[in-house]
Structure formats: C-alpha cells, structure tokens
C-alpha positions as CSV (number, residue, x, y, z in Angstrom):
1,M,6.9,32.4,8.8
2,A,9.8,35.0,8.8
3,E,8.0,37.7,9.8
4,A,7.2,36.1,13.1
5,W,10.6,35.5,14.3
6,A,12.3,37.4,16.7
7,P,15.7,37.2,18.7
8,G,15.3,34.3,21.4
9,V,12.1,33.1,19.7
10,G,12.9,30.2,17.5
11,W,15.8,30.0,14.9
12,A,16.2,31.9,11.9
13,I,17.6,30.8,8.3
14,G,19.0,33.3,6.2
15,R,18.8,37.2,6.7
16,G,15.7,37.4,4.1
17,E,18.1,37.3,1.2
18,E,16.3,36.9,-2.2
19,W,18.0,34.8,-5.1
20,S,17.8,35.4,-8.4
21,D,18.5,31.6,-9.0
22,V,16.1,29.9,-7.2
23,S,17.4,26.7,-7.1
24,Y,20.8,27.6,-5.8
25,G,19.0,30.0,-3.1
26,D,17.2,26.6,-2.2
27,A,20.5,24.9,-1.8
28,V,22.0,27.5,0.2
29,E,19.1,27.9,2.9
30,A,18.6,23.8,2.9
31,R,22.6,23.8,4.0
32,A,21.9,26.3,6.4
33,L,19.0,24.6,7.8
34,Y,20.8,21.3,8.2
35,D,23.6,23.4,9.9
36,L,21.2,24.9,12.3
37,L,19.7,21.6,13.3
38,E,23.0,19.7,13.5
39,K,24.8,22.6,15.8
40,E,21.9,24.2,18.0
41,V,18.1,22.7,17.4
42,V,19.0,19.3,18.4
43,P,21.6,19.9,20.7
44,T,19.1,22.1,22.7
45,F,16.5,19.3,22.4
46,Y,18.4,16.3,24.0
47,D,20.5,18.4,26.5
48,R,18.7,16.9,29.7
49,D,18.9,17.3,33.2
50,P,18.8,14.4,36.0
51,D,14.8,14.3,35.5
52,G,15.3,14.1,31.6
53,V,13.7,17.3,31.3
54,P,15.4,19.5,28.2
55,R,15.2,22.8,30.3
56,A,16.5,25.2,27.4
57,W,14.1,23.7,25.0
58,V,11.1,24.0,27.4
59,A,12.0,28.0,28.2
60,A,12.0,28.4,24.3
61,V,8.8,26.9,23.8
62,K,7.5,29.1,26.7
63,R,9.2,32.1,25.3
64,S,7.3,31.5,21.6
65,I,4.4,31.1,23.2
66,R,4.5,34.5,25.4
67,H,5.7,35.9,22.0
68,H,3.0,34.3,19.6
69,R,0.0,34.0,21.3
70,P,-1.5,37.6,21.3
71,G,-0.2,37.9,17.7
72,V,-2.8,34.9,16.7
73,Q,-5.7,37.3,17.5
74,H,-4.0,40.7,16.6
75,E,-1.5,42.8,15.3
76,P,1.1,42.6,13.8
77,H,0.7,38.6,12.9
78,G,-3.0,38.4,13.7
79,P,-4.6,38.9,9.9
80,R,-1.9,36.5,8.5
81,L,-2.7,33.9,10.6
82,R,-6.6,34.3,10.2
83,G,-6.4,34.6,6.6
84,G,-3.9,31.8,5.8
85,H,-2.5,29.7,8.0
86,V,-5.7,29.1,10.3
87,P,-8.3,28.4,7.5
88,A,-5.3,26.2,6.1
89,A,-4.9,23.9,9.2
90,N,-8.9,23.8,9.4
91,D,-9.2,22.7,6.1
92,K,-6.6,19.9,6.3
93,S,-8.3,18.9,9.5
94,R,-11.5,18.4,7.9
95,A,-9.9,16.8,5.3
96,M,-8.5,14.4,8.0
97,M,-11.8,13.9,9.8
98,R,-13.9,13.6,6.4
99,D,-15.9,10.2,6.2
100,R,-15.3,9.2,9.5
101,L,-12.0,10.0,9.9
102,G,-11.3,7.9,6.5
103,G,-8.4,10.8,5.4
104,A,-6.7,10.1,8.9
105,R,-6.7,6.0,8.5
106,E,-5.4,6.5,4.9
107,L,-2.7,8.4,6.1
108,L,-1.7,6.3,8.7
109,S,-2.0,3.3,6.5
110,W,0.3,4.9,4.0
111,K,3.0,5.5,6.5
112,E,2.7,2.1,8.0
113,R,3.3,0.6,4.3
114,V,6.3,3.0,3.8
115,R,7.9,2.1,7.1
116,A,7.3,-1.7,6.5
117,T,8.7,-1.7,2.7
118,G,11.3,1.2,2.8
119,R,13.8,-0.4,4.6
120,A,14.5,-2.6,1.2
121,S,15.1,0.6,-0.9
122,R,18.8,1.3,-2.2
123,I,20.7,3.0,-4.7
124,D,22.1,0.9,-7.2
125,R,24.3,3.3,-9.0
126,V,25.4,7.3,-9.0
127,E,27.1,8.4,-12.4
128,E,28.3,11.7,-13.6
129,I,26.9,12.1,-17.1
130,S,28.4,15.6,-18.1
131,G,31.8,14.0,-19.4
132,R,33.9,17.1,-19.3
133,E,35.2,19.9,-17.1
134,L,32.7,22.3,-16.4
135,P,33.1,26.2,-16.2
136,V,32.0,28.1,-13.3
137,F,28.4,28.7,-13.2
138,G,28.2,25.6,-15.3
139,A,26.3,22.4,-13.8
140,L,27.2,19.0,-13.2
141,E,24.8,16.4,-14.7
142,I,24.3,13.4,-12.9
143,E,21.9,10.3,-13.0
144,S,21.0,7.6,-10.3
145,V,19.4,4.1,-10.5
146,V,17.1,3.7,-7.2
147,R,15.8,0.7,-6.2
148,L,12.5,1.3,-4.6
149,G,11.0,-2.3,-4.1
150,E,7.3,-2.2,-3.4
151,L,7.2,2.0,-3.0
152,S,6.5,4.1,-6.0
153,P,8.2,7.4,-6.9
154,D,5.0,9.6,-5.3
155,D,6.2,8.0,-1.8
156,V,9.8,9.1,-1.7
157,V,11.9,12.2,-2.5
158,V,15.3,11.4,-4.4
159,E,18.1,14.0,-3.8
160,A,21.9,14.4,-4.7
161,F,24.5,15.0,-2.1
162,S,27.7,17.0,-3.1
163,G,29.8,19.5,-2.4
164,R,33.5,20.9,-3.3
165,L,36.4,18.5,-3.0
166,D,39.2,19.3,-0.7
167,A,43.0,18.6,-1.3
168,R,42.1,14.6,-0.2
169,S,39.4,14.7,-2.6
170,E,37.0,14.7,0.6
171,I,33.3,16.7,0.3
172,T,33.2,19.9,1.8
173,D,30.4,22.2,2.2
174,A,28.0,19.5,1.5
175,Q,24.4,20.6,-0.1
176,S,21.3,18.2,-1.1
177,L,19.6,18.8,-4.2
178,P,16.6,17.2,-5.7
179,M,16.5,15.0,-8.5
180,K,13.6,14.5,-11.0
181,L,12.2,11.1,-12.5
182,A,13.5,10.4,-15.8
183,S,11.9,6.8,-16.2
184,S,11.0,3.2,-15.0
185,L,13.5,0.7,-15.5
186,G,10.9,-1.8,-14.4
187,E,11.3,-4.5,-11.2
188,G,10.8,-1.4,-8.8
189,R,14.0,0.3,-10.3
190,Y,13.6,4.0,-11.4
191,L,16.3,6.4,-13.0
192,Y,16.4,9.8,-12.0
193,R,18.5,12.7,-13.2
194,G,19.6,15.8,-11.7
195,R,22.0,19.0,-12.2
196,I,24.3,20.4,-9.3
197,P,25.4,23.9,-10.1
198,C,29.1,24.8,-9.9
199,G,28.8,28.9,-8.7
200,R,32.4,28.4,-7.4
201,P,35.8,27.6,-9.1
202,G,37.4,24.6,-7.9
203,R,36.6,20.6,-8.0
204,T,32.6,19.5,-7.2
205,G,32.0,15.9,-6.7
206,T,29.6,13.6,-5.5
207,P,30.3,10.1,-3.6
208,S,29.6,6.6,-5.5
209,A,26.6,6.1,-3.1
210,S,25.7,9.7,-2.3
211,S,22.2,10.1,-3.6
212,H,19.4,9.0,-1.1
213,A,15.9,8.4,-1.3
214,S,13.9,10.1,1.8
215,V,10.3,9.7,2.4
216,P,8.3,12.9,2.7
217,F,5.9,12.3,5.9
218,A,3.1,14.3,6.1
C-alpha cells in the first residue's frame, strides 16, 4: 500500500498521481511496474554472493520488517491493517481451510491443471480492425483469436502488447493492456477485442503475434 512505502523500504510505483483516464493510468503504472521489476527488483533478488545468498535482498527484507512491524499494531498504519488487510487475510485463510482444507485442495488442483494444459494454448492471429488513421487521443481497435485448448476464459487474462513505432517500425515504450472476451468460436478458440489509446502523436503498432495469454495465479 502506498502509505506504507518509505525511502529504502520497498519500491515505489509513480508519485501518487491521479488519472482522469483510468485505463491510461493503469497502462502507465503497469509499464512503470515492469520497468521496475526488470531494472531493480529482479536483479537485486538474483544478485547472489558465493554462498548463494542475495545479501542486498535480505538487507531490504530486514529494513522492511524493522519499519513495518510496529505499524501493524500502532499508528500510523495499524488501524488500516487491522481494519482491512488483516481481516481480509484471515477470511482468505478460513476459506482455504474450510471443509477440511477443501479450498486449498481446490486451488492446488486448479494450478496443476493449468500448468499441465496451459502450454498448449497459443495466439492464432492478431489484427487491427480500426481500418483508418487515428487522431491523437483516439483508440486503436484490435482483435485476437486465442486457442486455449482445455483451459477456459476464466483461467486466463488476455492482454495486447503495443507501443510507439520508431523509424525502423520497431516497438518502443511497450505496454500491456487487457482485452475483453467477445465470443467463443468453438473447439477451444475464443475471440478477444481490445482498444489501445493513442495519447501521443506518431505511429503506434502491435506485432502480429504480440497478444499474450497469462494465467492469474492466486
């Protein structure tokens, strides 16, 4: 949560900006998140000493514990945690343990099924359907046919990967935006549609196989 961040404790995404266009704000923050993961979070975690210990990561964890542990029970963060986060975590735990751990077994079974069958899913096609040049602040409309095989649309999140095109028609400033299920085409194939906002002048494009289906693990 934003109010729990402090310099040297975790990483911040943005500076508390508020977006009138929620979809555009989500896209900007998603791009910032991926950039942060690539350049700071992941390298810190995998930077190991000769004993295989990620010293910088462990130090960050210890700083976070020292900073946040008092806040779980006292001001300024205690009431927020006690009033929202802790009860929500307790509710989730009880749901997992209900019926002799039935919820946990169901979740595990779902994850195993997705891992076993998800590799067979693929993108059949991605097409731009606007059919015209777009003005600034317009939206590029695209559609994609996704072959999920034994998975269902409830098992995946389908996103469009797009960005501005440079002089060599290569994508820069890439971002991922969610696409919505439009219809079932039968035999495990589904049609998804999405809109990519064009908030800046210049060419925007999506590679022919850029959409990707990701599995939302709980």
